[in-house]
DRENKOL-442307 format. One record per atom (N, C-alpha, C): atom name; residue number from 1; chain; residue in one letter; x, y, z. Coordinates in nm, 2 decimals, m for minus. Layout:
% DRENKOL-442307
+------+-----+-------+------+--------+--------+--------+
: atom :  nr : kette : rest :      X :      Y :      Z :
+------+-----+-------+------+--------+--------+--------+
:   CA : NUM :     A :    a :      X :      Y :      Z :
...
+------+-----+-------+------+--------+--------+--------+
This chain:
% DRENKOL-442307
+------+-----+-------+------+--------+--------+--------+
: atom :  nr : kette : rest :      X :      Y :      Z :
+------+-----+-------+------+--------+--------+--------+
:    N :   1 :     A :    m :   0.08 :  m0.11 :   0.00 :
:   CA :   1 :     A :    m :   0.01 :   0.00 :   0.02 :
:    C :   1 :     A :    m :   0.09 :   0.09 :   0.01 :
:    N :   2 :     A :    i :   0.06 :   0.24 :  m0.08 :
:   CA :   2 :     A :    i :   0.13 :   0.34 :  m0.09 :
:    C :   2 :     A :    i :  m0.01 :   0.46 :  m0.05 :
:    N :   3 :     A :    a :   0.02 :   0.50 :   0.01 :
:   CA :   3 :     A :    a :   0.00 :   0.68 :   0.06 :
:    C :   3 :     A :    a :   0.06 :   0.79 :   0.00 :
:    N :   4 :     A :    l :  m0.01 :   0.87 :  m0.06 :
:   CA :   4 :     A :    l :   0.04 :   0.98 :  m0.08 :
:    C :   4 :     A :    l :  m0.03 :   1.12 :  m0.01 :
:    N :   5 :     A :    i :   0.00 :   1.20 :   0.04 :
:   CA :   5 :     A :    i :  m0.05 :   1.35 :   0.12 :
:    C :   5 :     A :    i :   0.03 :   1.47 :   0.01 :
:    N :   6 :     A :    v :  m0.08 :   1.52 :  m0.03 :
:   CA :   6 :     A :    v :  m0.05 :   1.64 :  m0.13 :
:    C :   6 :     A :    v :  m0.07 :   1.76 :  m0.12 :
:    N :   7 :     A :    t :   0.04 :   1.85 :  m0.07 :
:   CA :   7 :     A :    t :  m0.04 :   1.99 :  m0.01 :
:    C :   7 :     A :    t :  m0.05 :   2.10 :  m0.17 :
:    N :   8 :     A :    i :  m0.15 :   2.16 :  m0.20 :
:   CA :   8 :     A :    i :  m0.19 :   2.20 :  m0.29 :
:    C :   8 :     A :    i :  m0.17 :   2.36 :  m0.29 :
:    N :   9 :     A :    n :  m0.12 :   2.47 :  m0.33 :
:   CA :   9 :     A :    n :  m0.18 :   2.63 :  m0.30 :
:    C :   9 :     A :    n :  m0.23 :   2.66 :  m0.43 :
:    N :  10 :     A :    i :  m0.31 :   2.70 :  m0.43 :
:   CA :  10 :     A :    i :  m0.39 :   2.78 :  m0.56 :
:    C :  10 :     A :    i :  m0.44 :   2.88 :  m0.54 :
:    N :  11 :     A :    k :  m0.43 :   2.96 :  m0.69 :
:   CA :  11 :     A :    k :  m0.40 :   3.13 :  m0.66 :
:    C :  11 :     A :    k :  m0.56 :   3.14 :  m0.69 :
:    N :  12 :     A :    p :  m0.53 :   3.24 :  m0.60 :
:   CA :  12 :     A :    p :  m0.73 :   3.32 :  m0.52 :
:    C :  12 :     A :    p :  m0.78 :   3.30 :  m0.65 :
:    N :  13 :     A :    a :  m0.73 :   3.37 :  m0.80 :
:   CA :  13 :     A :    a :  m0.81 :   3.38 :  m0.87 :
:    C :  13 :     A :    a :  m0.93 :   3.28 :  m0.90 :
:    N :  14 :     A :    f :  m0.83 :   3.15 :  m0.87 :
:   CA :  14 :     A :    f :  m0.87 :   3.05 :  m0.98 :
:    C :  14 :     A :    f :  m0.95 :   2.91 :  m0.90 :
:    N :  15 :     A :    k :  m0.97 :   2.99 :  m0.78 :
:   CA :  15 :     A :    k :  m1.02 :   2.89 :  m0.67 :
:    C :  15 :     A :    k :  m1.14 :   2.80 :  m0.70 :
:    N :  16 :     A :    k :  m1.17 :   2.84 :  m0.74 :
:   CA :  16 :     A :    k :  m1.36 :   2.74 :  m0.80 :
:    C :  16 :     A :    k :  m1.35 :   2.70 :  m0.92 :
:    N :  17 :     A :    q :  m1.30 :   2.74 :  m1.00 :
:   CA :  17 :     A :    q :  m1.25 :   2.63 :  m1.13 :
:    C :  17 :     A :    q :  m1.16 :   2.58 :  m1.13 :
:    N :  18 :     A :    f :  m1.04 :   2.58 :  m1.03 :
:   CA :  18 :     A :    f :  m0.97 :   2.46 :  m0.97 :
:    C :  18 :     A :    f :  m1.08 :   2.34 :  m0.90 :
:    N :  19 :     A :    m :  m1.08 :   2.40 :  m0.79 :
:   CA :  19 :     A :    m :  m1.23 :   2.31 :  m0.74 :
:    C :  19 :     A :    m :  m1.30 :   2.18 :  m0.83 :
:    N :  20 :     A :    d :  m1.31 :   2.26 :  m0.94 :
:   CA :  20 :     A :    d :  m1.46 :   2.21 :  m0.99 :
:    C :  20 :     A :    d :  m1.37 :   2.07 :  m1.11 :
:    N :  21 :     A :    s :  m1.25 :   2.16 :  m1.12 :
:   CA :  21 :     A :    s :  m1.20 :   1.99 :  m1.19 :
:    C :  21 :     A :    s :  m1.10 :   1.97 :  m1.10 :
:    N :  22 :     A :    l :  m1.08 :   1.96 :  m1.02 :
:   CA :  22 :     A :    l :  m1.05 :   1.85 :  m0.90 :
:    C :  22 :     A :    l :  m1.16 :   1.76 :  m0.86 :
:    N :  23 :     A :    m :  m1.24 :   1.76 :  m0.86 :
:   CA :  23 :     A :    m :  m1.38 :   1.71 :  m0.81 :
:    C :  23 :     A :    m :  m1.36 :   1.63 :  m0.92 :
:    N :  24 :     A :    g :  m1.37 :   1.66 :  m1.05 :
:   CA :  24 :     A :    g :  m1.32 :   1.50 :  m1.15 :
:    C :  24 :     A :    g :  m1.21 :   1.42 :  m1.12 :
:    N :  25 :     A :    d :  m1.14 :   1.49 :  m1.11 :
:   CA :  25 :     A :    d :  m1.00 :   1.39 :  m1.04 :
:    C :  25 :     A :    d :  m1.08 :   1.29 :  m1.01 :
:    N :  26 :     A :    a :  m1.09 :   1.35 :  m0.85 :
:   CA :  26 :     A :    a :  m1.12 :   1.28 :  m0.74 :
:    C :  26 :     A :    a :  m1.25 :   1.17 :  m0.75 :
:    N :  27 :     A :    k :  m1.35 :   1.19 :  m0.82 :
:   CA :  27 :     A :    k :  m1.45 :   1.12 :  m0.87 :
:    C :  27 :     A :    k :  m1.38 :   1.00 :  m0.95 :
:    N :  28 :     A :    g :  m1.33 :   1.02 :  m1.06 :
:   CA :  28 :     A :    g :  m1.24 :   0.92 :  m1.13 :
:    C :  28 :     A :    g :  m1.16 :   0.84 :  m1.05 :
:    N :  29 :     A :    s :  m1.10 :   0.93 :  m0.99 :
:   CA :  29 :     A :    s :  m0.99 :   0.78 :  m0.92 :
:    C :  29 :     A :    s :  m1.09 :   0.76 :  m0.80 :
:    N :  30 :     A :    n :  m1.16 :   0.79 :  m0.78 :
:   CA :  30 :     A :    n :  m1.29 :   0.67 :  m0.63 :
:    C :  30 :     A :    n :  m1.35 :   0.54 :  m0.75 :
:    N :  31 :     A :    e :  m1.38 :   0.63 :  m0.83 :
:   CA :  31 :     A :    e :  m1.48 :   0.54 :  m0.90 :
:    C :  31 :     A :    e :  m1.42 :   0.48 :  m1.06 :
:    N :  32 :     A :    d :  m1.31 :   0.47 :  m1.12 :
:   CA :  32 :     A :    d :  m1.28 :   0.41 :  m1.23 :
:    C :  32 :     A :    d :  m1.14 :   0.34 :  m1.18 :
:    N :  33 :     A :    e :  m1.06 :   0.38 :  m1.10 :
:   CA :  33 :     A :    e :  m0.91 :   0.31 :  m1.06 :
:    C :  33 :     A :    e :  m0.97 :   0.19 :  m0.99 :
:    N :  34 :     A :    p :  m0.94 :   0.06 :  m1.03 :
:   CA :  34 :     A :    p :  m0.94 :  m0.03 :  m0.92 :
:    C :  34 :     A :    p :  m0.89 :  m0.03 :  m0.78 :
:    N :  35 :     A :    g :  m0.72 :   0.03 :  m0.86 :
:   CA :  35 :     A :    g :  m0.58 :   0.04 :  m0.76 :
:    C :  35 :     A :    g :  m0.63 :   0.09 :  m0.66 :
:    N :  36 :     A :    c :  m0.69 :   0.20 :  m0.71 :
:   CA :  36 :     A :    c :  m0.70 :   0.38 :  m0.62 :
:    C :  36 :     A :    c :  m0.81 :   0.31 :  m0.48 :
:    N :  37 :     A :    m :  m0.72 :   0.32 :  m0.32 :
:   CA :  37 :     A :    m :  m0.81 :   0.26 :  m0.30 :
:    C :  37 :     A :    m :  m0.90 :   0.37 :  m0.17 :
:    N :  38 :     A :    q :  m0.84 :   0.51 :  m0.20 :
:   CA :  38 :     A :    q :  m0.91 :   0.60 :  m0.15 :
:    C :  38 :     A :    q :  m0.82 :   0.70 :  m0.20 :
:    N :  39 :     A :    f :  m0.90 :   0.82 :  m0.23 :
:   CA :  39 :     A :    f :  m0.89 :   0.95 :  m0.31 :
:    C :  39 :     A :    f :  m0.98 :   1.09 :  m0.22 :
:    N :  40 :     A :    d :  m0.89 :   1.14 :  m0.12 :
:   CA :  40 :     A :    d :  m0.98 :   1.24 :   0.00 :
:    C :  40 :     A :    d :  m0.92 :   1.37 :  m0.07 :
:    N :  41 :     A :    v :  m1.02 :   1.50 :  m0.10 :
:   CA :  41 :     A :    v :  m1.00 :   1.62 :  m0.08 :
:    C :  41 :     A :    v :  m1.03 :   1.68 :   0.04 :
:    N :  42 :     A :    l :  m0.90 :   1.75 :   0.10 :
:   CA :  42 :     A :    l :  m0.89 :   1.86 :   0.22 :
:    C :  42 :     A :    l :  m0.90 :   2.01 :   0.19 :
:    N :  43 :     A :    q :  m1.00 :   2.04 :   0.28 :
:   CA :  43 :     A :    q :  m0.98 :   2.24 :   0.30 :
:    C :  43 :     A :    q :  m0.86 :   2.20 :   0.41 :
:    N :  44 :     A :    d :  m0.74 :   2.34 :   0.36 :
:   CA :  44 :     A :    d :  m0.71 :   2.34 :   0.46 :
:    C :  44 :     A :    d :  m0.80 :   2.49 :   0.56 :
:    N :  45 :     A :    n :  m0.83 :   2.45 :   0.70 :
:   CA :  45 :     A :    n :  m0.92 :   2.53 :   0.79 :
:    C :  45 :     A :    n :  m0.80 :   2.68 :   0.79 :
:    N :  46 :     A :    e :  m0.68 :   2.67 :   0.75 :
:   CA :  46 :     A :    e :  m0.60 :   2.84 :   0.80 :
:    C :  46 :     A :    e :  m0.62 :   2.88 :   0.63 :
:    N :  47 :     A :    d :  m0.63 :   2.85 :   0.53 :
:   CA :  47 :     A :    d :  m0.59 :   2.85 :   0.40 :
:    C :  47 :     A :    d :  m0.67 :   2.88 :   0.31 :
:    N :  48 :     A :    p :  m0.75 :   2.94 :   0.28 :
:   CA :  48 :     A :    p :  m0.88 :   2.90 :   0.21 :
:    C :  48 :     A :    p :  m0.87 :   2.86 :   0.06 :
:    N :  49 :     A :    n :  m0.72 :   2.90 :   0.01 :
:   CA :  49 :     A :    n :  m0.64 :   2.84 :  m0.10 :
:    C :  49 :     A :    n :  m0.50 :   2.76 :  m0.10 :
:    N :  50 :     A :    r :  m0.50 :   2.70 :   0.01 :
:   CA :  50 :     A :    r :  m0.50 :   2.55 :   0.01 :
:    C :  50 :     A :    r :  m0.55 :   2.42 :   0.05 :
:    N :  51 :     A :    i :  m0.54 :   2.31 :  m0.04 :
:   CA :  51 :     A :    i :  m0.57 :   2.21 :   0.00 :
:    C :  51 :     A :    i :  m0.50 :   2.12 :   0.00 :
:    N :  52 :     A :    h :  m0.52 :   2.01 :   0.06 :
:   CA :  52 :     A :    h :  m0.42 :   1.85 :   0.06 :
:    C :  52 :     A :    h :  m0.56 :   1.72 :   0.05 :
:    N :  53 :     A :    l :  m0.48 :   1.67 :  m0.06 :
:   CA :  53 :     A :    l :  m0.47 :   1.52 :  m0.08 :
:    C :  53 :     A :    l :  m0.46 :   1.44 :  m0.07 :
:    N :  54 :     A :    y :  m0.55 :   1.32 :   0.00 :
:   CA :  54 :     A :    y :  m0.50 :   1.18 :   0.08 :
:    C :  54 :     A :    y :  m0.56 :   1.13 :  m0.04 :
:    N :  55 :     A :    e :  m0.39 :   1.05 :  m0.07 :
:   CA :  55 :     A :    e :  m0.50 :   0.91 :  m0.16 :
:    C :  55 :     A :    e :  m0.42 :   0.78 :  m0.15 :
:    N :  56 :     A :    v :  m0.43 :   0.64 :  m0.14 :
:   CA :  56 :     A :    v :  m0.38 :   0.50 :  m0.10 :
:    C :  56 :     A :    v :  m0.41 :   0.51 :  m0.17 :
:    N :  57 :     A :    y :  m0.31 :   0.43 :  m0.26 :
:   CA :  57 :     A :    y :  m0.31 :   0.28 :  m0.38 :
:    C :  57 :     A :    y :  m0.24 :   0.16 :  m0.31 :
:    N :  58 :     A :    k :  m0.31 :   0.05 :  m0.36 :
:   CA :  58 :     A :    k :  m0.25 :  m0.05 :  m0.37 :
:    C :  58 :     A :    k :  m0.10 :  m0.10 :  m0.39 :
:    N :  59 :     A :    d :  m0.05 :  m0.02 :  m0.51 :
:   CA :  59 :     A :    d :   0.11 :  m0.04 :  m0.51 :
:    C :  59 :     A :    d :   0.13 :   0.07 :  m0.63 :
:    N :  60 :     A :    q :   0.23 :   0.03 :  m0.68 :
:   CA :  60 :     A :    q :   0.33 :   0.12 :  m0.75 :
:    C :  60 :     A :    q :   0.26 :   0.16 :  m0.87 :
:    N :  61 :     A :    s :   0.21 :   0.03 :  m0.91 :
:   CA :  61 :     A :    s :   0.17 :   0.01 :  m1.07 :
:    C :  61 :     A :    s :  m0.03 :   0.06 :  m1.04 :
:    N :  62 :     A :    a :  m0.05 :   0.10 :  m0.95 :
:   CA :  62 :     A :    a :  m0.18 :   0.15 :  m0.92 :
:    C :  62 :     A :    a :  m0.16 :   0.32 :  m0.93 :
:    N :  63 :     A :    v :  m0.02 :   0.39 :  m0.88 :
:   CA :  63 :     A :    v :   0.05 :   0.45 :  m0.88 :
:    C :  63 :     A :    v :   0.02 :   0.50 :  m1.06 :
:    N :  64 :     A :    d :   0.04 :   0.44 :  m1.10 :
:   CA :  64 :     A :    d :   0.13 :   0.45 :  m1.21 :
:    C :  64 :     A :    d :  m0.01 :   0.49 :  m1.35 :
:    N :  65 :     A :    a :  m0.09 :   0.38 :  m1.25 :
:   CA :  65 :     A :    a :  m0.23 :   0.35 :  m1.34 :
:    C :  65 :     A :    a :  m0.32 :   0.49 :  m1.31 :
:    N :  66 :     A :    h :  m0.32 :   0.61 :  m1.23 :
:   CA :  66 :     A :    h :  m0.39 :   0.72 :  m1.19 :
:    C :  66 :     A :    h :  m0.34 :   0.81 :  m1.25 :
:    N :  67 :     A :    r :  m0.17 :   0.77 :  m1.27 :
:   CA :  67 :     A :    r :  m0.09 :   0.92 :  m1.36 :
:    C :  67 :     A :    r :  m0.13 :   0.96 :  m1.49 :
:    N :  68 :     A :    a :  m0.20 :   0.78 :  m1.50 :
:   CA :  68 :     A :    a :  m0.19 :   0.82 :  m1.67 :
:    C :  68 :     A :    a :  m0.36 :   0.80 :  m1.70 :
:    N :  69 :     A :    a :  m0.44 :   0.78 :  m1.58 :
:   CA :  69 :     A :    a :  m0.55 :   0.80 :  m1.64 :
:    C :  69 :     A :    a :  m0.63 :   0.94 :  m1.68 :
:    N :  70 :     A :    p :  m0.73 :   0.92 :  m1.81 :
:   CA :  70 :     A :    p :  m0.78 :   1.08 :  m1.84 :
:    C :  70 :     A :    p :  m0.83 :   1.11 :  m1.79 :
:    N :  71 :     A :    h :  m0.87 :   1.12 :  m1.68 :
:   CA :  71 :     A :    h :  m0.96 :   1.20 :  m1.55 :
:    C :  71 :     A :    h :  m0.83 :   1.29 :  m1.50 :
:    N :  72 :     A :    f :  m0.71 :   1.23 :  m1.45 :
:   CA :  72 :     A :    f :  m0.59 :   1.32 :  m1.39 :
:    C :  72 :     A :    f :  m0.52 :   1.37 :  m1.50 :
:    N :  73 :     A :    t :  m0.48 :   1.31 :  m1.61 :
:   CA :  73 :     A :    t :  m0.42 :   1.43 :  m1.73 :
:    C :  73 :     A :    t :  m0.52 :   1.53 :  m1.74 :
:    N :  74 :     A :    k :  m0.59 :   1.51 :  m1.74 :
:   CA :  74 :     A :    k :  m0.71 :   1.57 :  m1.79 :
:    C :  74 :     A :    k :  m0.70 :   1.71 :  m1.70 :
:    N :  75 :     A :    w :  m0.70 :   1.68 :  m1.59 :
:   CA :  75 :     A :    w :  m0.74 :   1.79 :  m1.49 :
:    C :  75 :     A :    w :  m0.58 :   1.87 :  m1.47 :
:    N :  76 :     A :    r :  m0.48 :   1.81 :  m1.48 :
:   CA :  76 :     A :    r :  m0.36 :   1.85 :  m1.46 :
:    C :  76 :     A :    r :  m0.32 :   1.97 :  m1.56 :
:    N :  77 :     A :    e :  m0.38 :   1.91 :  m1.68 :
:   CA :  77 :     A :    e :  m0.37 :   2.00 :  m1.79 :
:    C :  77 :     A :    e :  m0.44 :   2.14 :  m1.81 :
:    N :  78 :     A :    t :  m0.56 :   2.12 :  m1.77 :
:   CA :  78 :     A :    t :  m0.65 :   2.22 :  m1.72 :
:    C :  78 :     A :    t :  m0.65 :   2.36 :  m1.60 :
:    N :  79 :     A :    v :  m0.55 :   2.25 :  m1.49 :
:   CA :  79 :     A :    v :  m0.51 :   2.33 :  m1.40 :
:    C :  79 :     A :    v :  m0.37 :   2.37 :  m1.36 :
:    N :  80 :     A :    k :  m0.26 :   2.39 :  m1.47 :
:   CA :  80 :     A :    k :  m0.14 :   2.34 :  m1.45 :
:    C :  80 :     A :    k :  m0.11 :   2.52 :  m1.41 :
:    N :  81 :     A :    d :  m0.19 :   2.58 :  m1.52 :
:   CA :  81 :     A :    d :  m0.12 :   2.75 :  m1.42 :
:    C :  81 :     A :    d :  m0.20 :   2.83 :  m1.32 :
:    N :  82 :     A :    w :  m0.25 :   2.75 :  m1.24 :
:   CA :  82 :     A :    w :  m0.32 :   2.77 :  m1.16 :
:    C :  82 :     A :    w :  m0.30 :   2.75 :  m0.98 :
:    N :  83 :     A :    f :  m0.17 :   2.71 :  m1.00 :
:   CA :  83 :     A :    f :  m0.08 :   2.66 :  m0.90 :
:    C :  83 :     A :    f :  m0.02 :   2.83 :  m0.86 :
:    N :  84 :     A :    a :   0.00 :   2.84 :  m0.71 :
:   CA :  84 :     A :    a :   0.04 :   2.95 :  m0.67 :
:    C :  84 :     A :    a :   0.18 :   2.91 :  m0.63 :
:    N :  85 :     A :    s :   0.20 :   2.77 :  m0.60 :
:   CA :  85 :     A :    s :   0.36 :   2.78 :  m0.57 :
:    C :  85 :     A :    s :   0.35 :   2.58 :  m0.58 :
:    N :  86 :     A :    e :   0.52 :   2.55 :  m0.61 :
:   CA :  86 :     A :    e :   0.54 :   2.44 :  m0.60 :
:    C :  86 :     A :    e :   0.46 :   2.32 :  m0.53 :
:    N :  87 :     A :    n :   0.37 :   2.25 :  m0.55 :
:   CA :  87 :     A :    n :   0.30 :   2.08 :  m0.43 :
:    C :  87 :     A :    n :   0.41 :   2.04 :  m0.41 :
:    N :  88 :     A :    v :   0.39 :   2.05 :  m0.23 :
:   CA :  88 :     A :    v :   0.45 :   1.92 :  m0.19 :
:    C :  88 :     A :    v :   0.35 :   1.80 :  m0.17 :
:    N :  89 :     A :    r :   0.47 :   1.71 :  m0.15 :
:   CA :  89 :     A :    r :   0.43 :   1.53 :  m0.24 :
:    C :  89 :     A :    r :   0.48 :   1.45 :  m0.16 :
:    N :  90 :     A :    r :   0.43 :   1.41 :  m0.02 :
:   CA :  90 :     A :    r :   0.48 :   1.34 :   0.07 :
:    C :  90 :     A :    r :   0.42 :   1.16 :   0.03 :
:    N :  91 :     A :    l :   0.51 :   1.11 :   0.06 :
:   CA :  91 :     A :    l :   0.46 :   0.95 :   0.06 :
:    C :  91 :     A :    l :   0.51 :   0.88 :   0.17 :
:    N :  92 :     A :    a :   0.39 :   0.82 :   0.17 :
:   CA :  92 :     A :    a :   0.34 :   0.74 :   0.33 :
:    C :  92 :     A :    a :   0.32 :   0.62 :   0.30 :
:    N :  93 :     A :    t :   0.33 :   0.48 :   0.38 :
:   CA :  93 :     A :    t :   0.25 :   0.32 :   0.43 :
:    C :  93 :     A :    t :   0.17 :   0.35 :   0.52 :
:    N :  94 :     A :    p :   0.04 :   0.32 :   0.51 :
:   CA :  94 :     A :    p :  m0.03 :   0.31 :   0.56 :
:    C :  94 :     A :    p :  m0.03 :   0.22 :   0.65 :
:    N :  95 :     A :    v :  m0.02 :   0.25 :   0.79 :
:   CA :  95 :     A :    v :  m0.02 :   0.17 :   0.90 :
:    C :  95 :     A :    v :  m0.17 :   0.05 :   0.98 :
:    N :  96 :     A :    y :  m0.24 :   0.16 :   1.01 :
:   CA :  96 :     A :    y :  m0.38 :   0.10 :   1.04 :
:    C :  96 :     A :    y :  m0.47 :   0.24 :   1.01 :
:    N :  97 :     A :    p :  m0.56 :   0.12 :   0.91 :
:   CA :  97 :     A :    p :  m0.59 :   0.00 :   0.91 :
:    C :  97 :     A :    p :  m0.50 :  m0.13 :   0.86 :
:    N :  98 :     A :    a :  m0.48 :  m0.20 :   0.89 :
:   CA :  98 :     A :    a :  m0.36 :  m0.32 :   0.86 :
:    C :  98 :     A :    a :  m0.39 :  m0.36 :   0.70 :
:    N :  99 :     A :    e :  m0.33 :  m0.37 :   0.58 :
:   CA :  99 :     A :    e :  m0.38 :  m0.39 :   0.41 :
:    C :  99 :     A :    e :  m0.43 :  m0.46 :   0.43 :
:    N : 100 :     A :    r :  m0.49 :  m0.57 :   0.48 :
:   CA : 100 :     A :    r :  m0.62 :  m0.69 :   0.48 :
:    C : 100 :     A :    r :  m0.69 :  m0.63 :   0.50 :
:    N : 101 :     A :    d :  m0.70 :  m0.55 :   0.57 :
:   CA : 101 :     A :    d :  m0.85 :  m0.47 :   0.60 :
:    C : 101 :     A :    d :  m0.90 :  m0.37 :   0.53 :
:    N : 102 :     A :    w :  m0.85 :  m0.31 :   0.44 :
:   CA : 102 :     A :    w :  m0.84 :  m0.24 :   0.31 :
:    C : 102 :     A :    w :  m0.95 :  m0.27 :   0.21 :
:    N : 103 :     A :    k :  m1.09 :  m0.16 :   0.17 :
:   CA : 103 :     A :    k :  m1.14 :  m0.22 :   0.13 :
:    C : 103 :     A :    k :  m1.13 :  m0.07 :   0.00 :
:    N : 104 :     A :    k :  m1.18 :  m0.11 :  m0.11 :
:   CA : 104 :     A :    k :  m1.19 :   0.04 :  m0.18 :
:    C : 104 :     A :    k :  m1.31 :   0.10 :  m0.17 :
:    N : 105 :     A :    r :  m1.29 :   0.26 :  m0.15 :
:   CA : 105 :     A :    r :  m1.39 :   0.34 :  m0.13 :
:    C : 105 :     A :    r :  m1.47 :   0.39 :  m0.24 :
:    N : 106 :     A :    t :  m1.59 :   0.34 :  m0.25 :
:   CA : 106 :     A :    t :  m1.66 :   0.43 :  m0.36 :
:    C : 106 :     A :    t :  m1.67 :   0.56 :  m0.31 :
:    N : 107 :     A :    t :  m1.78 :   0.62 :  m0.40 :
:   CA : 107 :     A :    t :  m1.84 :   0.75 :  m0.37 :
:    C : 107 :     A :    t :  m1.96 :   0.70 :  m0.37 :
:    N : 108 :     A :    g :  m2.01 :   0.64 :  m0.42 :
:   CA : 108 :     A :    g :  m2.14 :   0.61 :  m0.44 :
:    C : 108 :     A :    g :  m2.21 :   0.65 :  m0.51 :
:    N : 109 :     A :    t :  m2.14 :   0.67 :  m0.64 :
:   CA : 109 :     A :    t :  m2.23 :   0.68 :  m0.79 :
:    C : 109 :     A :    t :  m2.22 :   0.58 :  m0.85 :
:    N : 110 :     A :    t :  m2.17 :   0.51 :  m0.87 :
:   CA : 110 :     A :    t :  m2.21 :   0.31 :  m0.92 :
:    C : 110 :     A :    t :  m2.29 :   0.27 :  m0.85 :
:    N : 111 :     A :    a :  m2.31 :   0.16 :  m0.86 :
:   CA : 111 :     A :    a :  m2.39 :   0.09 :  m0.80 :
:    C : 111 :     A :    a :  m2.29 :  m0.01 :  m0.69 :
:    N : 112 :     A :    k :  m2.14 :  m0.01 :  m0.70 :
:   CA : 112 :     A :    k :  m2.09 :  m0.04 :  m0.62 :
:    C : 112 :     A :    k :  m2.02 :   0.02 :  m0.53 :
:    N : 113 :     A :    s :  m2.13 :   0.11 :  m0.41 :
:   CA : 113 :     A :    s :  m2.10 :   0.19 :  m0.33 :
:    C : 113 :     A :    s :  m2.04 :   0.11 :  m0.20 :
:    N : 114 :     A :    g :  m1.99 :   0.16 :  m0.09 :
:   CA : 114 :     A :    g :  m1.97 :   0.09 :   0.03 :
:    C : 114 :     A :    g :  m1.88 :   0.16 :   0.09 :
:    N : 115 :     A :    a :  m1.83 :   0.13 :   0.22 :
:   CA : 115 :     A :    a :  m1.70 :   0.15 :   0.33 :
:    C : 115 :     A :    a :  m1.57 :   0.13 :   0.24 :
:    N : 116 :     A :    r :  m1.47 :   0.23 :   0.30 :
:   CA : 116 :     A :    r :  m1.33 :   0.27 :   0.24 :
:    C : 116 :     A :    r :  m1.25 :   0.13 :   0.34 :
:    N : 117 :     A :    r :  m1.33 :   0.07 :   0.47 :
:   CA : 117 :     A :    r :  m1.22 :  m0.05 :   0.52 :
:    C : 117 :     A :    r :  m1.34 :  m0.12 :   0.61 :
:    N : 118 :     A :    a :  m1.30 :  m0.23 :   0.59 :
:   CA : 118 :     A :    a :  m1.40 :  m0.31 :   0.73 :
:    C : 118 :     A :    a :  m1.42 :  m0.28 :   0.85 :
+------+-----+-------+------+--------+--------+--------+
């Protein structure tokens, strides 16, 4: 399992457009990528133009598939000029729940809705 924690600072003038585009990537990640176990978008409480992404993937192949997915490449192309600074990306290994207890999260927009963990 691989977790990514990404911090994004958005140019204030593009916040709404950025978030609209990001929702397409988040939904696509949760719904269309079998190896993406979870993709969360978090709003920073101190800075309204700072977003944190929490992503969990089965393995490196799933991360690579995410980066090649149409919804991701569309998002990156759309928002490329809307970043206020370089993104900060951290890799982590989920410890709890244990890998065997993870279940793929879906957002409920497809027939296969369910909880992210057992």
